[in-house]
Phi, psi and omega in degrees: 000312180296322179299316179296321180296317181294321177297325177294322177299315180299315181299319180295320180294318179296318179297319181298322181290336185274350183286173184292164182299330179297333182251028181306131182302146180247130174271137180236128175233125181176197183238132178291129176262326183200148173233122180233096184066239181269359184257126174254140170254122186236132171272109184286162182304326181280356177105345181283154177260127184242143173256122185232120178269129178272140178292162180299329180254038182310135178253126181247125178241129180267142174255126180236157183294136174232187181221170179300331180294341179277353180256122179229168176304128182100346177296145175257119187225167171233150181214128169275129184224154178241144179286144176257162182296333181273008178091354179277170178243131180251130181285125169282318179209158171227126175247133184264118179281144169292159185302328181294345180253012178303133180096348180300125175058028185303134177134184182233128186207159173298151183223155186262019178299309175209163176306136178077359180287156177231161171238127180235120176247125181191180180268133180289118178270329181202149173236109189230142172292146182207166173265124180248122180275142177198215174300325176224133179294137182213163177284142177212191178230134179249128173264130174259111182257127176256137176215170182305125177068019179188174179210145178218139178257125184233127181275128175261124183244170181303332182280347182295130178270128180244127182225166173221170184260139172221161178302137178249177181228146177299335179297339180281348180273088183217169182307132179097344181289138177270129185229161172221124177247115185283340186204074173275156181246128182280136179260167183298331181274005178093349176282172179238156172234153179211152176251357183212140174225130170265128181238137178286132176242094182082004179205143177285136176304120188272358184287000000 
């Protein structure tokens, strides 16, 4: 059941990316203030208040805390990363995809988490201990991610948030819940619609 749901999510995301520039998907990061039927009121990370209508078949996916031990060679993961002065990349977060979502969003691209941030989705080729330079040199872990036509080395530090996906429930969409919507669609009246919501379960969505 969850596999079918996730495949449906992927199809919806692909469809959203394929629409015209006028309907370019909108990412939403924020906190639910109110839910009234199918309409959510969300205080976005930037401070604006958004009205978001959920589809009748809304899919809810929960993000739960994971650890570096859950990442092994061959895992399919995504990582938001920021550039370091020494040319290395530091992971802000790493999300571990379930096997049914292998291949989702594969590649390396600019991301809107913060200026200069990137999102890299790929297969873990190696998990290696490394020396990470900063204000003080320290031990860290480097993930080598392989994707079509490329490879990227990303340093995981103690501050990196690691999460994985599990089935969620619409009951989790309530006031105070932290959410991330990867592809909402803007309507002519300024509201948004969505077919998918990621909700933090014991952890804020770090994307």
